[in-house]
N, CA, C and O atoms as CSV, one atom per row, in Angstrom:
chain,resi,resn,atom,element,x,y,z
A,1,UNK,N,N,32.567,193.151,-114.833
A,1,UNK,CA,C,33.732,193.134,-113.985
A,1,UNK,C,C,33.900,191.766,-113.327
A,1,UNK,O,O,35.021,191.271,-113.200
A,2,UNK,N,N,32.806,191.161,-112.914
A,2,UNK,CA,C,32.873,189.849,-112.286
A,2,UNK,C,C,33.369,188.793,-113.266
A,2,UNK,O,O,34.124,187.899,-112.883
A,3,UNK,N,N,32.955,188.889,-114.521
A,3,UNK,CA,C,33.388,187.915,-115.520
A,3,UNK,C,C,34.897,188.007,-115.743
A,3,UNK,O,O,35.571,186.980,-115.825
A,4,UNK,N,N,35.428,189.212,-115.840
A,4,UNK,CA,C,36.867,189.352,-116.065
A,4,UNK,C,C,37.653,188.853,-114.857
A,4,UNK,O,O,38.704,188.232,-115.018
A,5,UNK,N,N,37.158,189.118,-113.656
A,5,UNK,CA,C,37.837,188.631,-112.448
A,5,UNK,C,C,37.814,187.107,-112.393
A,5,UNK,O,O,38.814,186.484,-112.035
A,6,UNK,N,N,36.692,186.509,-112.741
A,6,UNK,CA,C,36.570,185.052,-112.745
A,6,UNK,C,C,37.536,184.426,-113.740
A,6,UNK,O,O,38.169,183.414,-113.440
A,7,UNK,N,N,37.651,185.013,-114.906
A,7,UNK,CA,C,38.567,184.487,-115.929
A,7,UNK,C,C,40.012,184.641,-115.486
A,7,UNK,O,O,40.823,183.746,-115.723
A,8,UNK,N,N,40.354,185.756,-114.848
A,8,UNK,CA,C,41.715,185.966,-114.366
A,8,UNK,C,C,42.050,184.954,-113.271
A,8,UNK,O,O,43.163,184.428,-113.235
A,9,UNK,N,N,41.110,184.682,-112.389
A,9,UNK,CA,C,41.345,183.685,-111.329
A,9,UNK,C,C,41.513,182.299,-111.932
A,9,UNK,O,O,42.332,181.515,-111.453
A,10,UNK,N,N,40.744,181.981,-112.984
A,10,UNK,CA,C,40.871,180.676,-113.645
A,10,UNK,C,C,42.250,180.552,-114.281
A,10,UNK,O,O,42.889,179.502,-114.201
A,11,UNK,N,N,42.702,181.629,-114.911
A,11,UNK,CA,C,44.032,181.627,-115.517
A,11,UNK,C,C,45.106,181.428,-114.449
A,11,UNK,O,O,46.050,180.665,-114.651
A,12,UNK,N,N,44.966,182.102,-113.332
A,12,UNK,CA,C,45.919,181.950,-112.238
A,12,UNK,C,C,45.926,180.522,-111.723
A,12,UNK,O,O,46.991,179.970,-111.447
A,13,UNK,N,N,44.751,179.916,-111.587
A,13,UNK,CA,C,44.672,178.539,-111.117
A,13,UNK,C,C,45.304,177.566,-112.105
A,13,UNK,O,O,45.895,176.570,-111.689
A,14,UNK,N,N,45.193,177.831,-113.396
A,14,UNK,CA,C,45.880,177.005,-114.393
A,14,UNK,C,C,47.386,177.041,-114.177
A,14,UNK,O,O,48.052,176.006,-114.173
A,15,UNK,N,N,47.902,178.229,-113.999
A,15,UNK,CA,C,49.349,178.374,-113.807
A,15,UNK,C,C,49.808,177.718,-112.509
A,15,UNK,O,O,50.833,177.038,-112.480
A,16,UNK,N,N,49.052,177.923,-111.445
A,16,UNK,CA,C,49.422,177.353,-110.154
A,16,UNK,C,C,49.356,175.831,-110.178
A,16,UNK,O,O,50.218,175.169,-109.599
A,17,UNK,N,N,48.354,175.270,-110.832
A,17,UNK,CA,C,48.251,173.810,-110.875
A,17,UNK,C,C,49.401,173.202,-111.670
A,17,UNK,O,O,49.837,172.088,-111.380
A,18,UNK,N,N,49.893,173.927,-112.668
A,18,UNK,CA,C,51.043,173.433,-113.434
A,18,UNK,C,C,52.302,173.449,-112.574
A,18,UNK,O,O,53.126,172.541,-112.679
A,19,UNK,N,N,52.464,174.453,-111.735
A,19,UNK,CA,C,53.659,174.558,-110.896
A,19,UNK,C,C,53.579,173.616,-109.696
A,19,UNK,O,O,54.550,172.920,-109.397
A,20,UNK,N,N,52.447,173.581,-109.010
A,20,UNK,CA,C,52.322,172.740,-107.824
A,20,UNK,C,C,52.459,171.258,-108.132
A,20,UNK,O,O,52.962,170.497,-107.306
A,21,UNK,N,N,52.026,170.850,-109.294
A,21,UNK,CA,C,52.146,169.448,-109.662
A,21,UNK,C,C,53.585,169.012,-109.825
A,21,UNK,O,O,53.913,167.846,-109.601
A,22,UNK,N,N,54.445,169.934,-110.213
A,22,UNK,CA,C,55.860,169.596,-110.368
A,22,UNK,C,C,56.523,169.283,-109.035
A,22,UNK,O,O,57.508,168.546,-108.993
A,23,UNK,N,N,55.996,169.832,-107.946
A,23,UNK,CA,C,56.567,169.582,-106.631
A,23,UNK,C,C,55.749,168.586,-105.824
A,23,UNK,O,O,55.956,168.443,-104.619
A,24,UNK,N,N,54.817,167.894,-106.481
A,24,UNK,CA,C,54.089,166.817,-105.815
A,24,UNK,C,C,52.677,167.148,-105.388
A,24,UNK,O,O,52.076,166.369,-104.649
A,25,UNK,N,N,52.125,168.253,-105.813
A,25,UNK,CA,C,50.795,168.648,-105.384
A,25,UNK,C,C,49.665,168.151,-106.266
A,25,UNK,O,O,48.500,168.406,-105.959
A,26,UNK,N,N,49.962,167.461,-107.337
A,26,UNK,CA,C,48.916,166.998,-108.255
A,26,UNK,C,C,48.589,168.055,-109.279
A,26,UNK,O,O,49.273,169.074,-109.371
A,27,UNK,N,N,47.562,167.821,-110.038
A,27,UNK,CA,C,47.151,168.782,-111.048
A,27,UNK,C,C,47.877,168.598,-112.363
A,27,UNK,O,O,48.410,167.524,-112.643
A,28,UNK,N,N,47.896,169.638,-113.162
A,28,UNK,CA,C,48.525,169.578,-114.479
A,28,UNK,C,C,50.023,169.323,-114.391
A,28,UNK,O,O,50.586,168.634,-115.241
A,29,UNK,N,N,50.658,169.864,-113.390
A,29,UNK,CA,C,52.091,169.676,-113.236
A,29,UNK,C,C,52.468,168.232,-112.980
A,29,UNK,O,O,53.556,167.796,-113.356
A,30,UNK,N,N,51.577,167.486,-112.341
A,30,UNK,CA,C,51.830,166.059,-112.121
A,30,UNK,C,C,51.914,165.318,-113.446
A,30,UNK,O,O,52.750,164.431,-113.615
A,31,UNK,N,N,51.049,165.680,-114.382
A,31,UNK,CA,C,51.099,165.079,-115.714
A,31,UNK,C,C,52.392,165.465,-116.432
A,31,UNK,O,O,52.988,164.642,-117.127
A,32,UNK,N,N,52.818,166.699,-116.265
A,32,UNK,CA,C,54.084,167.131,-116.862
A,32,UNK,C,C,55.233,166.332,-116.266
A,32,UNK,O,O,56.086,165.825,-116.995
A,33,UNK,N,N,55.255,166.221,-114.954
A,33,UNK,CA,C,56.312,165.482,-114.261
A,33,UNK,C,C,56.347,164.017,-114.702
A,33,UNK,O,O,57.418,163.478,-114.984
A,34,UNK,N,N,55.188,163.381,-114.761
A,34,UNK,CA,C,55.127,161.972,-115.168
A,34,UNK,C,C,55.638,161.784,-116.595
A,34,UNK,O,O,56.370,160.832,-116.864
A,35,UNK,N,N,55.272,162.658,-117.493
A,35,UNK,CA,C,55.724,162.538,-118.875
A,35,UNK,C,C,57.232,162.728,-118.996
A,35,UNK,O,O,57.874,162.073,-119.817
A,36,UNK,N,N,57.803,163.615,-118.188
A,36,UNK,CA,C,59.253,163.800,-118.200
A,36,UNK,C,C,59.934,162.546,-117.666
A,36,UNK,O,O,60.898,162.061,-118.258
A,37,UNK,N,N,59.441,162.024,-116.557
A,37,UNK,CA,C,60.058,160.854,-115.942
A,37,UNK,C,C,59.964,159.611,-116.820
A,37,UNK,O,O,60.879,158.787,-116.833
A,38,UNK,N,N,58.866,159.474,-117.549
A,38,UNK,CA,C,58.680,158.298,-118.395
A,38,UNK,C,C,59.262,158.477,-119.794
A,38,UNK,O,O,59.290,157.530,-120.579
A,39,UNK,N,N,59.719,159.664,-120.103
A,39,UNK,CA,C,60.343,159.913,-121.399
A,39,UNK,C,C,59.362,160.080,-122.548
A,39,UNK,O,O,59.726,159.889,-123.709
A,40,UNK,N,N,58.129,160.432,-122.236
A,40,UNK,CA,C,57.108,160.661,-123.265
A,40,UNK,C,C,57.183,162.121,-123.708
A,40,UNK,O,O,56.329,162.931,-123.349
A,41,UNK,N,N,58.201,162.446,-124.483
A,41,UNK,CA,C,58.449,163.838,-124.826
A,41,UNK,C,C,57.436,164.393,-125.826
A,41,UNK,O,O,57.167,165.594,-125.823
A,42,UNK,N,N,56.884,163.555,-126.663
A,42,UNK,CA,C,55.847,164.028,-127.583
A,42,UNK,C,C,54.598,164.434,-126.793
A,42,UNK,O,O,53.993,165.473,-127.063
A,43,UNK,N,N,54.222,163.608,-125.821
A,43,UNK,CA,C,53.079,163.948,-124.959
A,43,UNK,C,C,53.375,165.205,-124.151
A,43,UNK,O,O,52.508,166.062,-123.978
A,44,UNK,N,N,54.602,165.305,-123.662
A,44,UNK,CA,C,54.998,166.467,-122.875
A,44,UNK,C,C,54.887,167.746,-123.700
A,44,UNK,O,O,54.374,168.760,-123.226
A,45,UNK,N,N,55.370,167.688,-124.925
A,45,UNK,CA,C,55.281,168.856,-125.797
A,45,UNK,C,C,53.846,169.259,-126.065
A,45,UNK,O,O,53.504,170.442,-126.046
A,46,UNK,N,N,53.009,168.263,-126.316
A,46,UNK,CA,C,51.594,168.548,-126.546
A,46,UNK,C,C,50.949,169.147,-125.307
A,46,UNK,O,O,50.189,170.110,-125.402
A,47,UNK,N,N,51.247,168.584,-124.154
A,47,UNK,CA,C,50.680,169.082,-122.904
A,47,UNK,C,C,51.120,170.518,-122.630
A,47,UNK,O,O,50.310,171.351,-122.223
A,48,UNK,N,N,52.386,170.805,-122.852
A,48,UNK,CA,C,52.868,172.167,-122.639
A,48,UNK,C,C,52.231,173.152,-123.613
A,48,UNK,O,O,51.915,174.281,-123.240
A,49,UNK,N,N,52.042,172.727,-124.856
A,49,UNK,CA,C,51.364,173.594,-125.823
A,49,UNK,C,C,49.912,173.850,-125.430
A,49,UNK,O,O,49.414,174.965,-125.581
A,50,UNK,N,N,49.235,172.822,-124.927
A,50,UNK,CA,C,47.843,172.988,-124.503
A,50,UNK,C,C,47.763,173.919,-123.300
A,50,UNK,O,O,46.896,174.792,-123.255
A,51,UNK,N,N,48.650,173.749,-122.326
A,51,UNK,CA,C,48.652,174.636,-121.159
A,51,UNK,C,C,48.928,176.073,-121.595
A,51,UNK,O,O,48.253,177.002,-121.152
A,52,UNK,N,N,49.913,176.250,-122.456
A,52,UNK,CA,C,50.245,177.585,-122.956
A,52,UNK,C,C,49.057,178.206,-123.693
A,52,UNK,O,O,48.730,179.375,-123.489
A,53,UNK,N,N,48.419,177.412,-124.549
A,53,UNK,CA,C,47.270,177.920,-125.311
A,53,UNK,C,C,46.118,178.290,-124.385
A,53,UNK,O,O,45.464,179.312,-124.592
A,54,UNK,N,N,45.861,177.473,-123.368
A,54,UNK,CA,C,44.785,177.782,-122.423
A,54,UNK,C,C,45.063,179.063,-121.651
A,54,UNK,O,O,44.162,179.876,-121.445
A,55,UNK,N,N,46.304,179.243,-121.226
A,55,UNK,CA,C,46.653,180.464,-120.486
A,55,UNK,C,C,46.534,181.687,-121.392
A,55,UNK,O,O,45.996,182.715,-120.981
A,56,UNK,N,N,47.033,181.577,-122.619
A,56,UNK,CA,C,46.951,182.717,-123.534
A,56,UNK,C,C,45.499,183.035,-123.895
A,56,UNK,O,O,45.111,184.202,-123.948
A,57,UNK,N,N,44.706,182.003,-124.141
A,57,UNK,CA,C,43.300,182.208,-124.483
A,57,UNK,C,C,42.532,182.837,-123.322
A,57,UNK,O,O,41.757,183.772,-123.525
A,58,UNK,N,N,42.741,182.331,-122.114
A,58,UNK,CA,C,42.038,182.907,-120.970
A,58,UNK,C,C,42.505,184.325,-120.687
A,58,UNK,O,O,41.710,185.160,-120.254
A,59,UNK,N,N,43.778,184.612,-120.922
A,59,UNK,CA,C,44.279,185.978,-120.759
A,59,UNK,C,C,43.619,186.914,-121.762
A,59,UNK,O,O,43.218,188.024,-121.412
A,60,UNK,N,N,43.507,186.470,-122.998
A,60,UNK,CA,C,42.876,187.289,-124.034
A,60,UNK,C,C,41.392,187.508,-123.728
A,60,UNK,O,O,40.895,188.627,-123.857
A,61,UNK,N,N,40.689,186.463,-123.329
A,61,UNK,CA,C,39.264,186.585,-123.009
A,61,UNK,C,C,39.068,187.493,-121.795
A,61,UNK,O,O,38.175,188.341,-121.789
A,62,UNK,N,N,39.903,187.314,-120.765
A,62,UNK,CA,C,39.805,188.163,-119.578
A,62,UNK,C,C,40.076,189.620,-119.890
A,62,UNK,O,O,39.396,190.506,-119.373
A,63,UNK,N,N,41.061,189.872,-120.727
A,63,UNK,CA,C,41.368,191.248,-121.130
A,63,UNK,C,C,40.217,191.861,-121.911
A,63,UNK,O,O,39.871,193.025,-121.706
A,64,UNK,N,N,39.623,191.075,-122.810
A,64,UNK,CA,C,38.480,191.574,-123.581
A,64,UNK,C,C,37.289,191.873,-122.678
A,64,UNK,O,O,36.621,192.893,-122.847
A,65,UNK,N,N,37.024,190.993,-121.726
A,65,UNK,CA,C,35.922,191.207,-120.803
A,65,UNK,C,C,36.176,192.439,-119.927
A,65,UNK,O,O,35.250,193.201,-119.649
A,66,UNK,N,N,37.407,192.632,-119.498
A,66,UNK,CA,C,37.744,193.796,-118.679
A,66,UNK,C,C,37.578,195.087,-119.478
A,66,UNK,O,O,37.040,196.069,-118.967
A,67,UNK,N,N,38.034,195.087,-120.718
A,67,UNK,CA,C,37.895,196.287,-121.550
A,67,UNK,C,C,36.425,196.625,-121.796
A,67,UNK,O,O,36.048,197.797,-121.805
A,68,UNK,N,N,35.597,195.598,-121.995
A,68,UNK,CA,C,34.171,195.839,-122.196
A,68,UNK,C,C,33.508,196.395,-120.940
A,68,UNK,O,O,32.647,197.271,-121.024
A,69,UNK,N,N,33.914,195.882,-119.766
A,69,UNK,CA,C,33.300,196.351,-118.521
A,69,UNK,C,C,33.737,197.769,-118.190
A,69,UNK,O,O,32.965,198.527,-117.603
A,70,UNK,N,N,34.950,198.139,-118.552
A,70,UNK,CA,C,35.433,199.496,-118.298
A,70,UNK,C,C,34.790,200.479,-119.271
A,70,UNK,O,O,34.509,201.620,-118.903
A,71,UNK,N,N,34.557,200.053,-120.492
A,71,UNK,CA,C,33.986,200.937,-121.511
A,71,UNK,C,C,32.523,201.283,-121.237
A,71,UNK,O,O,32.041,202.327,-121.678
A,72,UNK,N,N,31.815,200.417,-120.513
A,72,UNK,CA,C,30.389,200.702,-120.262
A,72,UNK,C,C,30.153,201.386,-118.959
A,72,UNK,O,O,29.009,201.685,-118.617
């Protein structure tokens, strides 16, 4: 149960860092903002794909860990 909670919190922090950076808080969103402002759209696309993949992967791992903890 602790592992699934930890993974869910990590996923939440990924999402929050992407959003807070867009409004000036730093983190992943700051990199997104900088790439948009500088016109580096290839980098922006790659960064967005990596963020999306990390969120989906952590969601899948957290769900698997939760299902295992509930089953035992």
